VOBA-1610 file (N, C-alpha, C; in pm, whole numbers, padded with zeros to 5 digits, always signed):
BEGIN
Unk+10461+15095+07702Unk+10361+15059+07606Unk+10313+15174+07535Unk+10320+15292+07573Unk+10301+15437+07513Unk+10362+15432+07430Unk+10333+15463+07294Unk+10174+15530+07290Unk+10111+15419+07187Unk+10133+15298+07214Unk+10060+15177+07169Unk+09960+15093+07277Unk+09961+15145+07369Unk+09875+15063+07495Unk+09741+15004+07459Unk+09664+15099+07350Unk+09561+15055+07341Unk+09500+15011+07204Unk+09621+14935+07137Unk+09590+14865+07013Unk+09548+14728+07074Unk+09438+14661+06984Unk+09402+14533+07025Unk+09497+14422+07100Unk+09589+14397+07009Unk+09688+14304+07026Unk+09790+14348+07133Unk+09787+14452+07171Unk+09847+14484+07288Unk+09800+14478+07437Unk+09660+14523+07415Unk+09560+14495+07522Unk+09537+14391+07562Unk+09523+14289+07452Unk+09490+14123+07496Unk+09631+14066+07588Unk+09740+14102+07510Unk+09867+14052+07600Unk+09892+14112+07706Unk+09848+14229+07747Unk+09864+14298+07879Unk+09773+14242+07932Unk+09644+14211+07894Unk+09539+14132+07963Unk+09604+13983+08033Unk+09656+13940+07914Unk+09679+13809+07964Unk+09818+13794+08065Unk+09900+13869+08063Unk+09978+13894+08165Unk+09923+13937+08302Unk+09862+13986+08290Unk+09771+14067+08418Unk+09720+13949+08498Unk+09626+13867+08377Unk+09558+13753+08448Unk+09654+13645+08533Unk+09778+13636+08462Unk+09885+13548+08507Unk+09931+13599+08651Unk+09974+13727+08655Unk+10013+13805+08755Unk+09883+13774+08901Unk+09757+13780+08853Unk+09667+13786+08926Unk+09673+13636+08992Unk+09725+13536+08918Unk+09689+13407+08948Unk+09833+13346+09050Unk+09791+13312+09192Unk+09900+13303+09277Unk+09952+13169+09241Unk+09880+13097+09170Unk+09954+12956+09154Unk+10023+12962+08996Unk+10032+13076+08932Unk+10114+13070+08838Unk+10275+13083+08854Unk+10364+13018+08771Unk+10468+12972+08769Unk+10558+13083+08718Unk+10678+13081+08758Unk+10766+13194+08703Unk+10796+13150+08552Unk+10782+13040+08527Unk+10780+13027+08362Unk+10679+13108+08291Unk+10585+13068+08351Unk+10434+13126+08274Unk+10444+13274+08282Unk+10496+13353+08365Unk+10492+13477+08395Unk+10592+13535+08269Unk+10726+13474+08268Unk+10829+13504+08202Unk+10760+13487+08036Unk+10663+13384+08024Unk+10618+13371+07882Unk+10520+13481+07860Unk+10450+13524+07921Unk+10365+13608+07889Unk+10395+13750+07903Unk+10532+13765+07971Unk+10614+13911+07953Unk+10652+13894+07841Unk+10719+13782+07776Unk+10759+13800+07666Unk+10676+13800+07556Unk+10541+13765+07577Unk+10444+13804+07461Unk+10407+13912+07425Unk+10399+13994+07526Unk+10357+14114+07551Unk+10483+14208+07470Unk+10575+14196+07520Unk+10676+14275+07448Unk+10693+14218+07287Unk+10666+14101+07257Unk+10663+14058+07107Unk+10561+14125+07042Unk+10444+14187+07091Unk+10333+14253+07034Unk+10356+14401+06999Unk+10398+14438+07153Unk+10428+14599+07176Unk+10539+14661+07086Unk+10661+14582+07063Unk+10768+14635+06973Unk+10701+14652+06825Unk+10625+14547+06755Unk+10587+14565+06610Unk+10481+14684+06632Unk+10413+14663+06727Unk+10286+14768+06741Unk+10349+14897+06731Unk+10449+14944+06797Unk+10520+15081+06797Unk+10597+15084+06652Unk+10642+14990+06594Unk+10703+15017+06471Unk+10600+15054+06391Unk+10476+14981+06370Unk+10380+15000+06285Unk+10336+15158+06292Unk+10327+15207+06438Unk+10279+15316+06449Unk+10390+15405+06409Unk+10500+15419+06421Unk+10578+15520+06368Unk+10579+15503+06229Unk+10574+15384+06180Unk+10581+15388+06021Unk+10463+15471+05951Unk+10314+15429+06037Unk+10232+15501+06009Unk+10200+15662+06031Unk+10251+15704+06134Unk+10283+15823+06143Unk+10372+15906+06072Unk+10503+15828+06010Unk+10572+15898+05920Unk+10475+15904+05800Unk+10426+15803+05745Unk+10324+15849+05628Unk+10247+15932+05614Unk+10158+15951+05765Unk+10074+16046+05774Unk+10111+16182+05752Unk+10256+16170+05798Unk+10302+16348+05822Unk+10348+16384+05662Unk+10376+16256+05592Unk+10443+16289+05453Unk+10317+16347+05366Unk+10200+16267+05394Unk+10080+16292+05319Unk+10054+16429+05342Unk+10042+16481+05464Unk+10018+16600+05528Unk+10122+16723+05449Unk+10239+16698+05434Unk+10308+16797+05387Unk+10307+16781+05216Unk+10277+16666+05157Unk+10265+16663+05018Unk+10115+16728+05001Unk+10032+16721+05077Unk+09889+16779+05062Unk+09908+16931+05079Unk+09966+16977+05175Unk+10010+17161+05167Unk+10055+17190+05062Unk+10118+17112+05000Unk+10222+17141+04896Unk+10142+17156+04753Unk+10056+17067+04758Unk+10000+17031+04643Unk+09886+17126+04583Unk+09881+17117+04474Unk+09733+17236+04418Unk+09619+17231+04488Unk+09575+17131+04530Unk+09451+17118+04610Unk+09441+17172+04763Unk+09574+17234+04813Unk+09577+17263+04956Unk+09486+17361+04981Unk+09423+17441+04915Unk+09332+17540+04931Unk+09182+17499+04923Unk+09179+17404+04878Unk+09032+17322+04901Unk+08990+17289+05013Unk+08858+17332+05086Unk+08811+17337+05184Unk+08781+17187+05243Unk+08749+17082+05125Unk+08753+16971+05170Unk+08892+16905+05232Unk+09009+16957+05132Unk+09126+16906+05152Unk+09196+16940+05291Unk+09169+17096+05326Unk+09201+17126+05461Unk+09126+17067+05548Unk+08999+16995+05554Unk+08940+16971+05668Unk+09002+16833+05697Unk+09043+16752+05588Unk+09100+16637+05578Unk+09229+16628+05618Unk+09297+16740+05619Unk+09446+16741+05671Unk+09412+16767+05824Unk+09355+16860+05834Unk+09312+16902+06005Unk+09267+16780+06088Unk+09158+16688+06023Unk+09147+16548+06079Unk+09239+16475+06089Unk+09334+16438+05986Unk+09466+16353+06001Unk+09560+16383+06085Unk+09592+16554+06138Unk+09669+16573+06207Unk+09625+16566+06343Unk+09487+16553+06374Unk+09432+16553+06519Unk+09439+16383+06544Unk+09412+16304+06476Unk+09415+16164+06469Unk+09536+16129+06492Unk+09660+16158+06463Unk+09780+16137+06463Unk+09806+16183+06621Unk+09769+16329+06658Unk+09825+16385+06785Unk+09733+16328+06881Unk+09620+16245+06855Unk+09570+16166+06956Unk+09607+16049+06992Unk+09664+15997+06876Unk+09747+15862+06872Unk+09846+15860+06953Unk+09935+15958+06932Unk+10029+15953+07006Unk+10014+15983+07132Unk+09933+16081+07145Unk+09901+16109+07309Unk+09830+15982+07394Unk+09754+15906+07317Unk+09670+15805+07371Unk+09554+15874+07438Unk+09498+15986+07345Unk+09376+16067+07384Unk+09258+16016+07285Unk+09156+16038+07360Unk+09010+16010+07298Unk+09007+16101+07192Unk+08992+16058+07059Unk+08955+16152+06922Unk+08805+16195+06953Unk+08773+16317+06935Unk+08617+16355+06958Unk+08545+16293+06842Unk+08597+16329+06692Unk+08499+16281+06593Unk+08508+16116+06598Unk+08601+16025+06663Unk+08591+15876+06659Unk+08547+15844+06784Unk+08536+15921+06893Unk+08479+15851+07013Unk+08534+15766+07083Unk+08686+15753+07068Unk+08756+15670+07131Unk+08912+15708+07109Unk+08999+15643+07193Unk+09140+15681+07150Unk+09202+15614+07046Unk+09268+15735+06969Unk+09310+15690+06849Unk+09409+15586+06807Unk+09396+15500+06721Unk+09442+15377+06698Unk+09550+15407+06567Unk+09629+15303+06547Unk+09719+15318+06413Unk+09596+15298+06295Unk+09529+15212+06303Unk+09433+15207+06198Unk+09355+15321+06190Unk+09339+15425+06282Unk+09251+15520+06265Unk+09321+15648+06166Unk+09455+15618+06203Unk+09557+15727+06121Unk+09549+15667+05957Unk+09545+15544+05966Unk+09558+15486+05818Unk+09424+15516+05742Unk+09319+15514+05826Unk+09176+15578+05780Unk+09153+15708+05750Unk+09242+15790+05826Unk+09243+15929+05789Unk+09303+15969+05678Unk+09435+15887+05651Unk+09493+15934+05551Unk+09411+15870+05449Unk+09341+15759+05414Unk+09248+15724+05298Unk+09142+15861+05280Unk+09082+15884+05399Unk+09001+16035+05349Unk+09065+16118+05306Unk+09201+16175+05351Unk+09275+16267+05300Unk+09270+16242+05148Unk+09314+16127+05094Unk+09345+16119+04965Unk+09204+16134+04883Unk+09117+16037+04943Unk+08970+16069+04868Unk+08916+16197+04860Unk+08966+16310+04985Unk+08932+16459+04935Unk+09013+16539+04840Unk+09158+16490+04847Unk+09234+16536+04710Unk+09156+16501+04592Unk+09134+16347+04566Unk+09079+16309+04434Unk+08948+16377+04410Unk+08845+16421+04513Unk+08729+16496+04504Unk+08724+16648+04462Unk+08865+16709+04540Unk+08911+16868+04495Unk+08940+16850+04330Unk+09012+16738+04273Unk+09071+16786+04148Unk+08917+16714+04067Unk+08870+16623+04099Unk+08724+16582+04022Unk+08648+16712+03993Unk+08603+16827+04135Unk+08525+16912+04119Unk+08605+17023+04067Unk+08723+17036+04065Unk+08778+17136+03985Unk+08800+17136+03847Unk+08774+17023+03786Unk+08792+16965+03656Unk+08644+17005+03608Unk+08544+16979+03702Unk+08387+17024+03628Unk+08390+17150+03650Unk+08451+17222+03741Unk+08436+17361+03734Unk+08496+17433+03619Unk+08603+17408+03601Unk+08678+17439+03479Unk+08580+17424+03332Unk+08515+17274+03344Unk+08476+17264+03205Unk+08309+17372+03200Unk+08256+17415+03335Unk+08184+17512+03350Unk+08192+17656+03309Unk+08353+17677+03329Unk+08406+17817+03323Unk+08400+17839+03172Unk+08473+17718+03116Unk+08503+17716+02977Unk+08374+17770+02859Unk+08245+17658+02924Unk+08148+17670+02864Unk+08068+17840+02859Unk+08093+17863+02994Unk+08039+18020+03033Unk+08106+18120+02944Unk+08232+18084+02891Unk+08307+18212+02819Unk+08275+18154+02655Unk+08178+18066+02603Unk+08173+18073+02467Unk+08060+18194+02420Unk+08082+18176+02278Unk+07992+18304+02250Unk+07853+18280+02255Unk+07835+18133+02266Unk+07666+18101+02299Unk+07613+18182+02405Unk+07713+18196+02505Unk+07692+18246+02651Unk+07730+18376+02662Unk+07771+18438+02570Unk+07820+18591+02591Unk+07726+18662+02477Unk+07638+18615+02389Unk+07591+18683+02299Unk+07485+18782+02338Unk+07452+18882+02320Unk+07539+18940+02182Unk+07605+19050+02226Unk+07692+19034+02323Unk+07817+19106+02348Unk+07940+19067+02366Unk+07988+18968+02293Unk+08097+18878+02290Unk+08231+18997+02239Unk+08192+19080+02144Unk+08282+19167+02130Unk+08311+19278+02203Unk+08274+19298+02302Unk+08241+19409+02376Unk+08374+19383+02455Unk+08467+19515+02489Unk+08596+19524+02559Unk+08579+19484+02697Unk+08441+19519+02752Unk+08427+19456+02851Unk+08419+19314+02924Unk+08350+19277+02805Unk+08348+19107+02782Unk+08500+19064+02782Unk+08566+19088+02694Unk+08688+19056+02713Unk+08773+19067+02837Unk+08757+19187+02895Unk+08804+19170+03019Unk+08769+19103+03133Unk+08627+19080+03145Unk+08578+18952+03226Unk+08619+18802+03194Unk+08633+18799+03064Unk+08705+18679+03010Unk+08835+18663+03082Unk+08940+18760+03053Unk+09076+18741+03098Unk+09041+18745+03245Unk+08991+18774+03361Unk+08985+18773+03470Unk+08947+18640+03494Unk+08835+18574+03430Unk+08805+18455+03459Unk+08925+18355+03409Unk+08978+18358+03324Unk+09088+18277+03255Unk+09202+18289+03356Unk+09223+18401+03389Unk+09343+18410+03504Unk+09294+18310+03624Unk+09194+18305+03667Unk+09156+18210+03781Unk+09181+18064+03728Unk+09129+18051+03619Unk+09152+17901+03537Unk+09318+17872+03541Unk+09398+17986+03522Unk+09500+17939+03499Unk+09599+17904+03600Unk+09527+17957+03713Unk+09616+17919+03858Unk+09577+17796+03906Unk+09677+17697+03899Unk+09657+17585+03961Unk+09606+17531+04095Unk+09669+17623+04182Unk+09594+17641+04334Unk+09460+17691+04346Unk+09400+17749+04214Unk+09265+17782+04274Unk+09166+17678+04255Unk+09059+17658+04358Unk+09017+17542+04405Unk+08861+17536+04308Unk+08779+17448+04331Unk+08651+17453+04270Unk+08566+17561+04304Unk+08573+17586+04463Unk+08472+17715+04487Unk+08545+17845+04437Unk+08675+17853+04417Unk+08728+18000+04354Unk+08679+18008+04212Unk+08679+17886+04135Unk+08636+17911+03999Unk+08491+17910+04013Unk+08431+17852+04086Unk+08256+17887+04058Unk+08230+18063+04093Unk+08307+18090+04171Unk+08301+18224+04235Unk+08310+18317+04109Unk+08454+18306+04045Unk+08476+18360+03926Unk+08377+18359+03810Unk+08308+18208+03808Unk+08235+18227+03721Unk+08115+18298+03731Unk+08058+18317+03884Unk+07949+18402+03902Unk+07950+18545+03855Unk+08109+18607+03918Unk+08123+18728+03857Unk+08135+18728+03694Unk+08184+18647+03649Unk+08195+18663+03526Unk+08054+18679+03452Unk+07967+18596+03507Unk+07847+18600+03450Unk+07723+18751+03499Unk+07806+18779+03615Unk+07743+18926+03650Unk+07784+19029+03555Unk+07910+19022+03529Unk+07974+19109+03442Unk+07919+19133+03297Unk+07868+19027+03254Unk+07817+18976+03103Unk+07680+19057+03120Unk+07622+19043+03237Unk+07466+19106+03246Unk+07468+19277+03257Unk+07586+19272+03311Unk+07642+19432+03342Unk+07639+19487+03196Unk+07687+19398+03103Unk+07758+19441+02968Unk+07621+19456+02878Unk+07499+19363+02871Unk+07414+19328+02826Unk+07323+19452+02866Unk+07315+19497+02992Unk+07245+19604+03035Unk+07291+19747+02985Unk+07414+19749+02965Unk+07488+19846+02892Unk+07434+19891+02736Unk+07435+19766+02691Unk+07396+19725+02556Unk+07259+19781+02519Unk+07154+19754+02620Unk+07020+19764+02612Unk+07016+19903+02603Unk+07077+19999+02694Unk+07086+20138+02710Unk+07099+20199+02577Unk+07222+20163+02544Unk+07264+20219+02408Unk+07180+20186+02301Unk+07128+20051+02273Unk+07038+20053+02164Unk+06902+20106+02204Unk+06884+20121+02316Unk+06764+20196+02317Unk+06760+20359+02257Unk+06871+20428+02303Unk+06902+20554+02262Unk+06925+20571+02093Unk+06966+20432+02077Unk+06966+20438+01898Unk+06842+20462+01830Unk+06764+20358+01912Unk+06622+20315+01853Unk+06531+20493+01895Unk+06537+20541+01978Unk+06542+20692+01998Unk+06541+20801+01873Unk+06688+20754+01855Unk+06740+20851+01760Unk+06692+20837+01610Unk+06650+20717+01580Unk+06631+20687+01453Unk+06473+20735+01441Unk+06398+20732+01568Unk+06236+20777+01587Unk+06265+20912+01557Unk+06346+20998+01637Unk+06355+21107+01630Unk+06379+21182+01467Unk+06466+21082+01405Unk+06482+21141+01261Unk+06397+21100+01168Unk+06350+20990+01182Unk+06212+20969+01111Unk+06113+21108+01112Unk+06086+21131+01239Unk+05983+21220+01273Unk+06024+21362+01230Unk+06145+21400+01210Unk+06230+21530+01157Unk+06191+21611+01042Unk+06219+21704+01010Unk+06222+21744+00878Unk+06288+21718+00755Unk+06392+21626+00819Unk+06506+21600+00700Unk+06514+21446+00690Unk+06416+21381+00715Unk+06405+21217+00662Unk+06401+21214+00545Unk+06402+21247+00451Unk+06446+21253+00315Unk+06521+21292+00254Unk+06629+21382+00340Unk+06739+21402+00255Unk+06843+21254+00259Unk+06915+21234+00160Unk+06971+21118+00106Unk+07067+21108+00224Unk+07156+21179+00267Unk+07267+21161+00392Unk+07180+21128+00507Unk+07075+21187+00528Unk+07020+21141+00643Unk+06949+21016+00640Unk+06902+20973+00523Unk+06881+20840+00499Unk+06986+20731+00488Unk+07083+20777+00457Unk+07201+20667+00452Unk+07232+20628+00603Unk+07257+20789+00689Unk+07306+20751+00822Unk+07167+20708+00911Unk+07067+20675+00867Unk+06952+20615+00930Unk+06984+20463+00911Unk+06999+20417+00783Unk+07010+20269+00725Unk+07140+20209+00791Unk+07236+20293+00803Unk+07380+20265+00842Unk+07367+20215+01014Unk+07291+20297+01089Unk+07283+20280+01235Unk+07185+20166+01247Unk+07078+20140+01196Unk+07005+20025+01158Unk+07077+19904+01165Unk+07164+19909+01060Unk+07261+19813+00995Unk+07313+19751+01137Unk+07394+19860+01203Unk+07479+19838+01294Unk+07379+19769+01406Unk+07282+19827+01435Unk+07179+19780+01541Unk+07180+19634+01509Unk+07148+19594+01394Unk+07104+19432+01352Unk+07253+19353+01374Unk+07345+19412+01334Unk+07495+19335+01357Unk+07523+19322+01491Unk+07471+19414+01581Unk+07532+19390+01723Unk+07448+19319+01774Unk+07309+19307+01737Unk+07191+19217+01779Unk+07254+19049+01761Unk+07336+19030+01636Unk+07373+18935+01600Unk+07516+18897+01672Unk+07557+18975+01740Unk+07669+18950+01825Unk+07792+19002+01714Unk+07769+19089+01619Unk+07839+19131+01532Unk+07908+19260+01508Unk+07890+19326+01629Unk+07929+19477+01639Unk+07900+19508+01778Unk+07980+19613+01839Unk+07960+19665+01971Unk+07891+19779+02004Unk+07893+19821+02139Unk+07794+19911+02152Unk+07850+20056+02111Unk+07983+20032+02095Unk+08078+20177+02036Unk+08034+20194+01919Unk+08031+20092+01870Unk+07975+20087+01697Unk+07820+20137+01681Unk+07743+20119+01763Unk+07611+20171+01755Unk+07609+20329+01789Unk+07678+20338+01892Unk+07702+20484+01917Unk+07771+20570+01840Unk+07854+20511+01764Unk+07939+20579+01656Unk+07847+20618+01512Unk+07764+20517+01505Unk+07660+20536+01408Unk+07570+20635+01430Unk+07509+20623+01567Unk+07385+20722+01619Unk+07463+20869+01600Unk+07577+20892+01638Unk+07655+21011+01652Unk+07657+21058+01464Unk+07686+20972+01404Unk+07668+20993+01264Unk+07545+21043+01199Unk+07429+20970+01239Unk+07322+21017+01237Unk+07270+21182+01274Unk+07299+21198+01386Unk+07299+21322+01481Unk+07362+21427+01368Unk+07486+21386+01332Unk+07563+21491+01277Unk+07541+21494+01113Unk+07433+21405+01072Unk+07394+21420+00932Unk+07274+21517+00947Unk+07193+21492+01057Unk+07062+21584+01085Unk+07126+21719+01107Unk+07217+21752+01178Unk+07252+21872+01221Unk+07311+21935+01054Unk+07399+21857+00984Unk+07445+21893+00842Unk+07320+21959+00769Unk+07210+21841+00752Unk+07086+21892+00680Unk+07026+22019+00744Unk+07032+22007+00863Unk+06945+22145+00921Unk+07045+22273+00891Unk+07152+22269+00891Unk+07251+22377+00844Unk+07241+22400+00709Unk+07246+22292+00603Unk+07247+22326+00467Unk+07089+22405+00428Unk+06996+22320+00502Unk+06855+22393+00494Unk+06836+22525+00502Unk+06922+22561+00635Unk+06902+22697+00674Unk+06966+22802+00598Unk+07099+22739+00524Unk+07143+22806+00439Unk+07077+22831+00311Unk+07001+22728+00252Unk+06929+22728+00152Unk+06787+22800+00179Unk+06752+22801+00302Unk+06634+22931+00296Unk+06707+23060+00293Unk+06807+23088+00365Unk+06863+23219+00357Unk+06913+23276+00232Unk+06947+23201+00137Unk+07019+23222+00014Unk+06877+23254-00059Unk+06739+23156-00035Unk+06652+23206-00129Unk+06583+23327-00087Unk+06577+23355+00069Unk+06521+23470+00092Unk+06607+23619+00055Unk+06711+23561+00025Unk+06814+23693+00010Unk+06817+23725-00151Unk+06722+23627-00234Unk+06705+23669-00355Unk+06659+23822-00388Unk+06739+23918-00480Unk+06675+24055-00497Unk+06556+24024-00571Unk+06460+24100-00563Unk+06341+24098-00634Unk+06281+24253-00661Unk+06370+24337-00624Unk+06330+24491-00658Unk+06395+24489-00805Unk+06297+24568-00878Unk+06197+24633-00831Unk+06061+24582-00896Unk+06055+24444-00891Unk+05925+24356-00940Unk+05867+24287-00811Unk+05924+24317-00673Unk+05856+24246-00581Unk+05731+24230-00573Unk+05628+24308-00634Unk+05505+24306-00597Unk+05431+24247-00730Unk+05487+24208-00837Unk+05424+24122-00961Unk+05388+24013-00905Unk+05279+23994-00950Unk+05187+23880-00910Unk+05263+23721-00921Unk+05318+23744-01011Unk+05427+23597-01012Unk+05523+23571-00932Unk+05598+23697-00909Unk+05686+23726-00783Unk+05644+23716-00674Unk+05517+23770-00640Unk+05460+23748-00520Unk+05415+23613-00476Unk+05359+23538-00609Unk+05316+23383-00584Unk+05479+23293-00524Unk+05562+23321-00614Unk+05700+23262-00605Unk+05752+23283-00452Unk+05738+23410-00412Unk+05785+23435-00274Unk+05706+23379-00143Unk+05581+23377-00225Unk+05472+23320-00073Unk+05491+23157-00075Unk+05533+23105-00224Unk+05559+22960-00165Unk+05675+22942-00098Unk+05768+22991-00112Unk+05900+23014-00037Unk+05843+23029+00107Unk+05790+23135+00161Unk+05724+23161+00279Unk+05673+23042+00326Unk+05567+22987+00272Unk+05504+22855+00298Unk+05584+22746+00376Unk+05687+22720+00259Unk+05776+22623+00292Unk+05853+22637+00429Unk+05894+22767+00442Unk+05990+22814+00579Unk+05895+22787+00686Unk+05780+22820+00673Unk+05683+22827+00778Unk+05683+22655+00842Unk+05645+22598+00712Unk+05623+22399+00737Unk+05728+22360+00788Unk+05871+22409+00737Unk+05988+22362+00802Unk+06011+22397+00938Unk+05991+22523+00964Unk+05987+22562+01116Unk+05876+22479+01200Unk+05786+22445+01156Unk+05665+22389+01245Unk+05741+22203+01213Unk+05843+22199+01174Unk+05897+22052+01166Unk+05828+21949+01063Unk+05783+22030+00960Unk+05715+21951+00833Unk+05852+21917+00762Unk+05775+21823+00669Unk+05875+21702+00600Unk+05907+21834+00444Unk+05993+21920+00477Unk+06031+22029+00354Unk+06178+21997+00338Unk+06190+21937+00222Unk+06332+21896+00174Unk+06438+21993+00139Unk+06579+22013+00130Unk+06617+22114+00064Unk+06603+22127-00044Unk+06584+22036-00142Unk+06550+22029-00257Unk+06436+22132-00286Unk+06343+22111-00198Unk+06242+22204-00224Unk+06272+22340-00189Unk+06326+22375-00092Unk+06371+22528-00072Unk+06427+22564-00186Unk+06537+22499-00245Unk+06615+22541-00352Unk+06540+22581-00476Unk+06446+22463-00492Unk+06348+22499-00623Unk+06267+22613-00593Unk+06231+22634-00472Unk+06154+22747-00444Unk+06233+22899-00515Unk+06346+22888-00425Unk+06447+23005-00456Unk+06456+23030-00603Unk+06468+22901-00684Unk+06510+22929-00837Unk+06364+22988-00897Unk+06270+22907-00848Unk+06129+22982-00906Unk+06131+23141-00891Unk+06158+23194-00758Unk+06178+23307-00720Unk+06249+23395-00840Unk+06353+23340-00847Unk+06454+23407-00955Unk+06384+23398-01117Unk+06340+23293-01134Unk+06274+23292-01265Unk+06145+23374-01267Unk+06086+23391-01170Unk+05974+23459-01147Unk+06038+23631-01174Unk+06127+23668-01087Unk+06192+23809-01115Unk+06278+23783-01282Unk+06303+23738-01325Unk+06377+23744-01454Unk+06249+23757-01564Unk+06144+23682-01549Unk+06029+23709-01644Unk+05976+23855-01614Unk+05952+23888-01464Unk+05873+24021-01445Unk+05973+24131-01473Unk+06086+24124-01481Unk+06189+24227-01524Unk+06187+24236-01659Unk+06167+24135-01739Unk+06163+24134-01886Unk+06040+24222-01930Unk+05929+24184-01858Unk+05809+24255-01886Unk+05799+24388-01839Unk+05867+24423-01716Unk+05868+24556-01672Unk+05961+24622-01782Unk+06075+24590-01809Unk+06169+24643-01913Unk+06095+24679-02054Unk+06012+24591-02087Unk+05927+24604-02204Unk+05803+24703-02208Unk+05751+24717-02090Unk+05664+24813-02041Unk+05707+24953-02030Unk+05860+24942-01961Unk+05920+25093-01959Unk+05933+25131-02113Unk+05995+25043-02187Unk+06040+25119-02315Unk+05925+25129-02377Unk+05788+25075-02388Unk+05684+25137-02462Unk+05629+25237-02391Unk+05644+25267-02246Unk+05591+25383-02181Unk+05699+25498-02226Unk+05820+25512-02248Unk+05939+25573-02290Unk+05870+25644-02444Unk+05844+25550-02497Unk+05818+25565-02660Unk+05695+25651-02660Unk+05579+25587-02579Unk+05464+25667-02607Unk+05478+25797-02543Unk+05541+25818-02428Unk+05567+25972-02403Unk+05665+26048-02504Unk+05748+25997-02565Unk+05820+26092-02661Unk+05714+26122-02791Unk+05637+25989-02826Unk+05584+26025-02938Unk+05440+26104-02939Unk+05401+26121-02772Unk+05302+26208-02744Unk+05358+26365-02765Unk+05472+26355-02696Unk+05522+26529-02670Unk+05576+26567-02814Unk+05553+26497-02924Unk+05588+26560-03063Unk+05469+26558-03136Unk+05373+26546-03093Unk+05239+26581-03162Unk+05183+26723-03103Unk+05086+26777-03210Unk+05034+26882-03191Unk+04956+26933-03057Unk+04911+26791-03027Unk+04833+26819-02894Unk+04926+26800-02752Unk+05043+26791-02766Unk+05122+26749-02689Unk+05109+26872-02559Unk+05086+26983-02602Unk+05035+27078-02472Unk+04869+27103-02416Unk+04805+26991-02472Unk+04677+26975-02414Unk+04674+26946-02273Unk+04589+26996-02198Unk+04598+26965-02046Unk+04574+26839-02053Unk+04474+26732-02117Unk+04462+26607-02082Unk+04587+26499-02132Unk+04665+26574-02241Unk+04771+26500-02279Unk+04890+26506-02180Unk+04901+26642-02131Unk+05020+26658-02043Unk+05007+26580-01898Unk+04866+26567-01868Unk+04827+26499-01741Unk+04862+26349-01741Unk+04829+26284-01890Unk+04818+26172-01856Unk+04981+26153-01877Unk+05068+26210-01961Unk+05228+26179-01974Unk+05265+26209-01820Unk+05232+26301-01746Unk+05271+26303-01638Unk+05235+26219-01520Unk+05143+26148-01554Unk+05079+26025-01471Unk+05142+25928-01489Unk+05206+25894-01610Unk+05290+25790-01659Unk+05421+25798-01614Unk+05457+25939-01626Unk+05628+25935-01550Unk+05615+25940-01418Unk+05521+25970-01354Unk+05520+25910-01183Unk+05514+25792-01184Unk+05416+25725-01258Unk+05403+25574-01232Unk+05548+25517-01257Unk+05607+25573-01368Unk+05734+25473-01395Unk+05850+25478-01256Unk+05834+25600-01214Unk+05944+25655-01097Unk+05850+25562-00987Unk+05750+25559-00961Unk+05694+25465-00853Unk+05734+25323-00875Unk+05718+25289-00996Unk+05759+25129-01036Unk+05899+25122-01007Unk+05965+25197-01026Unk+06135+25158-01030Unk+06172+25183-00876Unk+06098+25219-00786Unk+06111+25213-00636Unk+06041+25109-00570Unk+06003+25020-00658Unk+05914+24871-00603Unk+05783+24925-00537Unk+05729+25027-00561Unk+05613+25100-00519Unk+05486+24950-00577Unk+05437+24899-00444Unk+05320+24823-00466Unk+05208+24844-00559Unk+05183+24987-00576Unk+05090+25049-00635Unk+05114+25106-00775Unk+05239+25043-00800Unk+05302+25060-00936Unk+05342+24927-01003Unk+05252+24868-01065Unk+05279+24752-01147Unk+05309+24766-01296Unk+05353+24664-01323Unk+05373+24654-01492Unk+05266+24673-01554Unk+05136+24608-01483Unk+05007+24628-01560Unk+04967+24771-01541Unk+05013+24836-01454Unk+04955+24982-01439Unk+05019+25042-01545Unk+05156+25011-01573Unk+05229+25116-01660Unk+05178+25082-01783Unk+05147+24946-01837Unk+05072+24946-01955Unk+04948+24995-01979Unk+04862+25024-01868Unk+04737+25079-01869Unk+04763+25249-01900Unk+04855+25301-01796Unk+04891+25445-01821Unk+04953+25464-01976Unk+05051+25367-02009Unk+05071+25394-02130Unk+04965+25437-02261Unk+04878+25323-02266Unk+04751+25338-02354Unk+04687+25442-02334Unk+04684+25506-02203Unk+04606+25637-02190Unk+04686+25746-02265Unk+04804+25745-02263Unk+04898+25847-02336Unk+04865+25833-02482Unk+04892+25738-02525Unk+04855+25705-02682Unk+04702+25753-02725
//
């Protein structure tokens, strides 16, 4: 009767035969009838068992080759079915069932395997939907355009494209994707904070009024705003920040050159004339203010240099006029009858010395001094 001796109808037929055999008054015909009855139930029971076992093995083979073979629930259901088949074939007690496995237990385990596959398919579909939603712009803003975001999407999509990936595999991939996006957002925050610091530094620099710097500052802020709206990348912010830093460096270089050019303006021999001194001091004040980080524009420096040039031109014109007048006075005085008078010769000598000193940019020999000395000669 193995392996179906524990099937209910076989047990009943076997008991009926045993009861007849135990009855000493039973006839041969009765014993033969019970024996035949037992055979009549055992053979169909074996056939049913063989059919069920074959179907179970087929289900296991199909499940192991199917897309859901890696699902833990399916794996467990396969293992359970295989154990029930083994216990049924060996007429052994199944630990989970608590009794000797029967043909119906095999059928029940097959149903559970089918249910596990169906559940795995349902769970996977739900996980795919969650993954697809996770990759939408709503869930990746403001870093949707970042290369690392695209890479994270590709990694998650590769899992989705694998038909053997389980719901658990997809869930793990979703978590990895979200962690990757969090990292990209953290990187963006670092970049954006650096850009904000650069804007503050530019605003507080001495070059904030320079047009190129102002444009670079506006460009950087625009890119920050675009990135915050998911329309630009961290690399775009960094590039705009670099452009601002370059604009600041260029402004400093231009200002330094403007200062050097202004300081190089020749003032000899009228360096000490009041208007030249005032213009030179104005430049010195601006240079000192710029050195202290003050808001001094390149235009301010250029204007100061132009003012020095204008002051020098004017002072030189006045000096030339004074020199001409002095030479005329000397010539006229030397042509008079009093030319040899001590007072005249002394006045002429003093004026000539003054002209020499003034030509050498002596601070004690100014145009006003020449005019005064010229009047004394007259």
